C-alpha positions as a Markdown table, in Angstrom:
| # | Residue | x | y | z |
|---|---|---|---|---|
| 1 | Met | 3.7 | 109.9 | -55.8 |
| 2 | Gln | 0.3 | 110.6 | -57.4 |
| 3 | Arg | 1.7 | 109.5 | -60.8 |
| 4 | Ser | 3.0 | 106.3 | -59.3 |
| 5 | Arg | -0.5 | 105.6 | -57.9 |
| 6 | Arg | -2.0 | 106.2 | -61.3 |
| 7 | Asp | 0.5 | 104.0 | -62.9 |
| 8 | Leu | -0.2 | 101.2 | -60.4 |
| 9 | Ala | -4.0 | 101.6 | -61.0 |
| 10 | Leu | -3.6 | 101.5 | -64.7 |
| 11 | Ala | -1.4 | 98.4 | -64.5 |
| 12 | Ala | -4.0 | 96.6 | -62.4 |
| 13 | Ile | -6.7 | 97.4 | -64.9 |
| 14 | Ile | -4.6 | 96.1 | -67.8 |
| 15 | Thr | -3.8 | 92.9 | -65.8 |
| 16 | Ala | -7.5 | 92.3 | -65.1 |
| 17 | Ala | -8.4 | 92.8 | -68.7 |
| 18 | Ala | -5.8 | 90.4 | -69.8 |
| 19 | Leu | -6.9 | 87.7 | -67.3 |
| 20 | Ser | -10.5 | 88.0 | -68.5 |
| 21 | Thr | -9.4 | 86.8 | -72.0 |
| 22 | Val | -7.7 | 83.7 | -70.6 |
| 23 | Pro | -9.9 | 80.5 | -70.9 |
| 24 | Leu | -11.1 | 79.1 | -67.6 |
| 25 | Ala | -8.7 | 76.6 | -66.1 |
| 26 | Arg | -9.7 | 73.0 | -66.5 |
| 27 | Ala | -10.9 | 71.3 | -63.3 |
| 28 | Gln | -8.5 | 68.8 | -61.7 |
| 29 | Ser | -9.7 | 65.2 | -61.5 |
| 30 | Pro | -9.2 | 63.2 | -58.3 |
| 31 | Gln | -6.3 | 61.5 | -59.9 |
| 32 | Gly | -4.6 | 64.9 | -60.5 |
| 33 | Gly | -5.2 | 65.0 | -64.3 |
| 34 | Gln | -7.3 | 67.5 | -66.1 |
| 35 | Met | -11.0 | 67.0 | -66.5 |
| 36 | Pro | -12.5 | 68.0 | -69.9 |
| 37 | Met | -14.7 | 71.1 | -70.0 |
| 38 | Ala | -18.5 | 70.5 | -70.4 |
| 39 | Asp | -18.5 | 71.5 | -74.0 |
| 40 | His | -15.9 | 68.9 | -74.8 |
| 41 | Met | -17.4 | 66.1 | -72.8 |
| 42 | Pro | -18.9 | 63.0 | -74.6 |
| 43 | Gly | -22.6 | 63.4 | -75.2 |
| 44 | His | -22.5 | 67.2 | -74.9 |
| 45 | Asp | -23.6 | 69.4 | -77.8 |
| 46 | His | -21.5 | 72.5 | -77.5 |
| 47 | Met | -23.7 | 74.3 | -80.0 |
| 48 | Thr | -26.9 | 73.9 | -78.0 |
| 49 | Gly | -25.5 | 73.2 | -74.5 |
| 50 | His | -27.7 | 70.1 | -74.3 |
| 51 | His | -26.7 | 66.5 | -73.6 |
| 52 | Met | -27.3 | 64.2 | -76.5 |
| 53 | Pro | -29.2 | 61.0 | -75.7 |
| 54 | Gly | -27.3 | 57.8 | -76.2 |
| 55 | Arg | -23.9 | 59.4 | -76.4 |
| 56 | Ala | -23.1 | 59.5 | -72.7 |
| 57 | Ala | -23.4 | 57.2 | -69.7 |
| 58 | Ser | -26.8 | 57.6 | -67.9 |
| 59 | Ala | -29.0 | 56.0 | -65.3 |
| 60 | Ala | -30.2 | 52.5 | -65.7 |
| 61 | Pro | -33.1 | 52.2 | -68.3 |
| 62 | Thr | -36.6 | 51.7 | -66.9 |
| 63 | Met | -38.8 | 51.1 | -70.0 |
| 64 | Pro | -39.7 | 47.4 | -70.3 |
| 65 | Gly | -40.0 | 47.6 | -74.1 |
| 66 | Gln | -43.4 | 45.8 | -74.3 |
| 67 | Asp | -46.6 | 46.6 | -72.5 |
| 68 | Ala | -47.6 | 43.1 | -71.5 |
| 69 | Phe | -44.1 | 42.4 | -70.3 |
| 70 | Gly | -44.2 | 45.6 | -68.2 |
| 71 | Ala | -47.6 | 44.7 | -66.8 |
| 72 | Ile | -46.5 | 41.2 | -65.7 |
| 73 | Gln | -43.2 | 42.6 | -64.4 |
| 74 | Glu | -45.2 | 45.1 | -62.2 |
| 75 | Ile | -47.3 | 42.3 | -60.8 |
| 76 | Val | -44.3 | 40.1 | -60.1 |
| 77 | Gly | -42.7 | 43.0 | -58.2 |
| 78 | Ile | -45.8 | 43.4 | -56.0 |
| 79 | Leu | -46.0 | 39.7 | -55.3 |
| 80 | Glu | -42.3 | 39.4 | -54.4 |
| 81 | Ala | -42.6 | 42.4 | -52.1 |
| 82 | Asp | -45.5 | 40.8 | -50.2 |
| 83 | Pro | -44.3 | 38.3 | -47.6 |
| 84 | Lys | -47.8 | 36.8 | -47.5 |
| 85 | Thr | -47.7 | 35.8 | -51.2 |
| 86 | Asp | -48.7 | 32.1 | -51.5 |
| 87 | Trp | -46.6 | 31.1 | -54.5 |
| 88 | Ser | -48.5 | 27.8 | -54.7 |
| 89 | Lys | -51.6 | 29.7 | -55.9 |
| 90 | Ile | -49.9 | 32.1 | -58.3 |
| 91 | Asn | -50.9 | 31.8 | -62.0 |
| 92 | Leu | -49.0 | 34.3 | -64.1 |
| 93 | Glu | -49.9 | 32.3 | -67.2 |
| 94 | Ala | -53.6 | 33.2 | -66.7 |
| 95 | Leu | -52.6 | 36.9 | -66.6 |
| 96 | Arg | -50.5 | 36.5 | -69.7 |
| 97 | Gln | -53.5 | 35.0 | -71.6 |
| 98 | His | -55.7 | 37.8 | -70.4 |
| 99 | Leu | -53.2 | 40.4 | -71.6 |
| 100 | Ile | -53.3 | 38.7 | -75.0 |
| 101 | Asp | -57.1 | 39.0 | -74.9 |
| 102 | Met | -56.8 | 42.7 | -74.1 |
| 103 | Asn | -54.5 | 43.2 | -77.1 |
| 104 | Glu | -57.0 | 41.4 | -79.4 |
| 105 | Val | -60.1 | 43.3 | -78.1 |
| 106 | Thr | -58.3 | 46.7 | -78.0 |
| 107 | Leu | -56.5 | 46.6 | -81.3 |
| 108 | Arg | -58.1 | 43.9 | -83.5 |
| 109 | Ala | -61.8 | 43.8 | -82.7 |
| 110 | Asp | -64.3 | 45.8 | -84.9 |
| 111 | Ala | -66.5 | 48.2 | -82.9 |
| 112 | Asp | -69.6 | 49.6 | -84.5 |
| 113 | Ala | -71.1 | 52.1 | -82.1 |
| 114 | Lys | -74.5 | 53.7 | -82.6 |
| 115 | Pro | -76.4 | 56.1 | -80.4 |
| 116 | Val | -79.6 | 54.7 | -78.7 |
| 117 | Asp | -82.0 | 56.3 | -76.3 |
| 118 | Gly | -80.1 | 57.2 | -73.2 |
| 119 | Gly | -76.6 | 56.1 | -74.4 |
| 120 | Leu | -74.7 | 53.9 | -76.8 |
| 121 | Ala | -74.9 | 50.4 | -78.3 |
| 122 | Ile | -71.6 | 48.9 | -79.5 |
| 123 | Ala | -71.4 | 45.8 | -81.7 |
| 124 | Ile | -68.0 | 44.3 | -80.9 |
| 125 | Thr | -67.1 | 41.7 | -83.4 |
| 126 | Gly | -64.2 | 39.6 | -84.8 |
| 127 | Ser | -63.1 | 36.1 | -85.7 |
| 128 | Gly | -60.7 | 33.4 | -84.4 |
| 129 | Arg | -58.6 | 34.4 | -81.4 |
| 130 | Thr | -60.2 | 37.9 | -81.4 |
| 131 | Leu | -63.7 | 36.5 | -81.2 |
| 132 | Ala | -62.7 | 34.3 | -78.3 |
| 133 | Ala | -61.2 | 37.3 | -76.5 |
| 134 | Ile | -64.4 | 39.4 | -77.1 |
| 135 | Gln | -66.5 | 36.6 | -75.7 |
| 136 | Arg | -64.4 | 36.5 | -72.5 |
| 137 | Met | -63.8 | 40.2 | -71.9 |
| 138 | Ile | -66.9 | 42.1 | -72.9 |
| 139 | Pro | -69.5 | 40.3 | -70.6 |
| 140 | Ala | -67.0 | 40.7 | -67.7 |
| 141 | Gln | -66.5 | 44.4 | -68.5 |
| 142 | Gly | -70.2 | 45.0 | -68.8 |
| 143 | Gln | -70.8 | 43.5 | -65.4 |
| 144 | Met | -68.1 | 45.6 | -63.8 |
| 145 | Leu | -69.4 | 48.8 | -65.3 |
| 146 | Asn | -73.0 | 48.2 | -64.4 |
| 147 | Gly | -73.9 | 50.9 | -61.8 |
| 148 | His | -70.8 | 53.0 | -62.4 |
| 149 | Asp | -71.8 | 56.7 | -62.3 |
| 150 | Gly | -75.4 | 55.6 | -62.6 |
| 151 | Trp | -74.8 | 53.6 | -65.8 |
| 152 | Ser | -76.8 | 50.6 | -66.8 |
| 153 | Thr | -75.1 | 48.0 | -69.0 |
| 154 | Lys | -76.4 | 45.1 | -71.0 |
| 155 | Val | -74.5 | 42.5 | -73.0 |
| 156 | Glu | -76.1 | 40.3 | -75.6 |
| 157 | Ala | -74.4 | 37.6 | -77.7 |
| 158 | Leu | -73.9 | 38.1 | -81.4 |
| 159 | Pro | -73.0 | 35.3 | -83.9 |
| 160 | Asn | -69.5 | 36.9 | -84.2 |
| 161 | Gly | -69.1 | 38.9 | -81.0 |
| 162 | Glu | -71.1 | 40.8 | -78.3 |
| 163 | Leu | -73.4 | 43.7 | -78.3 |
| 164 | Leu | -72.6 | 46.0 | -75.4 |
| 165 | Thr | -75.3 | 48.7 | -74.5 |
| 166 | Val | -74.5 | 51.4 | -72.0 |
| 167 | Thr | -77.2 | 53.9 | -70.9 |
| 168 | Ala | -77.8 | 56.4 | -68.2 |
| 169 | Ala | -80.7 | 58.5 | -66.9 |
| 170 | Ser | -78.6 | 61.7 | -66.6 |
| 171 | Pro | -78.3 | 63.7 | -69.9 |
| 172 | Lys | -74.8 | 64.6 | -68.8 |
| 173 | Glu | -73.8 | 61.0 | -68.4 |
| 174 | Val | -75.4 | 60.1 | -71.8 |
| 175 | Glu | -73.1 | 62.7 | -73.4 |
| 176 | His | -70.2 | 61.2 | -71.4 |
| 177 | Ile | -70.9 | 57.7 | -72.6 |
| 178 | Arg | -71.3 | 58.7 | -76.2 |
| 179 | Gly | -68.1 | 60.8 | -76.0 |
| 180 | Leu | -66.1 | 57.9 | -74.5 |
| 181 | Gly | -67.1 | 55.5 | -77.3 |
| 182 | Phe | -65.9 | 51.9 | -77.3 |
| 183 | Ala | -62.2 | 52.5 | -76.3 |
| 184 | Gly | -63.1 | 54.9 | -73.5 |
| 185 | Ile | -65.8 | 52.7 | -72.0 |
| 186 | Leu | -63.4 | 49.8 | -72.2 |
| 187 | Val | -60.9 | 51.5 | -69.9 |
| 188 | Thr | -63.4 | 53.3 | -67.6 |
| 189 | Gly | -63.3 | 52.6 | -63.9 |
| 190 | Gly | -59.6 | 51.6 | -63.6 |
| 191 | Tyr | -60.7 | 48.1 | -62.6 |
| 192 | His | -58.1 | 46.3 | -64.6 |
| 193 | Gln | -55.0 | 46.8 | -62.5 |
| 194 | Met | -56.5 | 45.2 | -59.4 |
| 195 | His | -58.2 | 42.7 | -61.6 |
| 196 | His | -54.7 | 41.7 | -63.0 |
| 197 | Leu | -53.4 | 41.2 | -59.5 |
| 198 | Ala | -56.3 | 39.1 | -58.4 |
| 199 | Met | -55.9 | 37.0 | -61.6 |
| 200 | Ala | -52.2 | 36.4 | -61.0 |
| 201 | Lys | -53.1 | 35.3 | -57.4 |
| 202 | Gly | -55.6 | 32.8 | -58.8 |
| 203 | Glu | -58.5 | 34.7 | -57.3 |
| 204 | Phe | -60.3 | 35.7 | -60.4 |
| 205 | His | -61.4 | 34.0 | -63.7 |
| 206 | His | -63.5 | 35.2 | -66.5 |
């Protein structure tokens, strides 16, 4: 009897060991067929265990592909979601032209920044379409930044651009201004997003 129990226990161990070497059964699809294991599915790298981009179906794409396109798309979404939007006053072309100006000033303008007492003076220059964009954007930006964090701004016309001077009384803010430089000062305050919406609604012009 004891031998028989030992034999049964040994047989159970052998059976369990044999089953552990058998590959996992493939999952059944709703249609009754077999579904492929993860390491054989399209877009799955069985060496790393990661899904490979572009090789398998995924969620709908979200990137607009171009910044100005995306900015306009965002504004259109806001306008369409607002039942109070007066479409007779909407001017998305004005916004498009402003975004072109932003591109010219941000990427094509020359910016010669020099420390001055209490801050920074930046000669922002260019020609053609870039010059026109500088003349439209920099005075408006200077006006919006005047008083921000105790800053004082002054804009003076140059033959080929604008001279933007930003100063502050606080030594900490002086360092802040100089550290930001032209690009940082240009984006300071986060005014542009609401400015874009107002422009699209026909409520703001340079």
